[in-house]
C-alpha positions in Angstrom: -28.0 10.5 -10.6 -27.3 8.4 -7.5 -23.9 7.0 -6.6 -25.2 3.5 -7.2 -26.4 4.4 -10.7 -23.1 5.9 -11.7 -21.2 3.0 -10.3 -23.3 0.5 -12.3 -22.9 2.5 -15.5 -19.1 2.7 -15.1 -19.0 -1.0 -14.5 -21.3 -1.7 -17.4 -19.8 0.6 -20.0 -16.2 1.1 -19.0 -15.7 -2.2 -17.2 -14.1 -0.4 -14.3 -15.2 0.4 -10.8 -15.3 3.9 -9.4 -12.4 3.1 -7.1 -10.3 1.8 -9.9 -11.1 4.9 -11.9 -10.1 7.2 -9.1 -6.9 5.2 -8.4 -6.0 5.5 -12.1 -6.2 9.2 -11.9 -4.1 9.3 -8.7 -1.5 7.0 -10.2 -1.3 9.1 -13.4 -0.7 12.2 -11.3 2.1 10.5 -9.3 3.7 9.0 -12.4 3.8 12.4 -14.1 5.3 14.0 -11.0 7.9 11.3 -10.6 9.6 12.2 -13.9 9.1 15.9 -13.9 9.4 16.8 -10.2 11.7 16.1 -7.3 9.3 15.5 -4.4 9.8 12.2 -2.6 7.6 9.3 -3.4 6.1 9.3 0.0 5.1 12.9 -0.3 3.5 12.3 -3.7 1.8 9.2 -2.4 0.2 11.2 0.5 -0.7 14.2 -1.8 -2.6 11.8 -4.1 -4.5 10.3 -1.2 -2.7 7.0 -0.7 -1.9 6.7 2.9 -0.5 3.2 2.8 2.8 3.1 1.0 2.7 -0.6 0.6 -0.7 -0.5 -1.0 0.4 2.3 -3.3 3.5 0.4 -4.4 1.4 -2.7 -5.1 -1.1 -1.0 -7.4 1.6 1.2 -9.0 3.6 -1.9 -9.9 0.4 -3.6 -11.3 -0.5 -0.7 -13.5 3.0 0.3 -14.8 5.0 -2.9 -14.5 7.7 -1.0 -12.6 8.1 0.5 -9.2 7.9 4.3 -8.7 11.6 4.4 -8.1 12.3 2.6 -11.4 10.0 5.0 -13.2 11.8 8.0 -11.7 15.2 6.5 -12.6 14.1 5.9 -16.2 12.6 9.3 -16.4 9.9 8.1 -18.7 6.2 8.4 -18.4 3.9 7.8 -21.3 0.3 9.0 -20.8 -0.8 6.2 -23.2 -0.5 3.8 -20.3 -3.6 5.2 -18.6 -7.0 3.8 -18.4 
């Protein structure tokens, strides 16, 4: 299947773009690492493929309604938040 076909199907059936889907996976990885690991937020951000910390913080806040630092401090991550 072509990239365009997959993109159209994701939008039609899941109501999400490919980029949003990938970002959700990346954010889930970071959220789980924040509460279980001790790597810095910047390192996690880069490992997940976010090279702009300000962009990462913006979409993280939008998805989880808290900053990465707040999530680490609370020590709680619920996988039920995802997609």
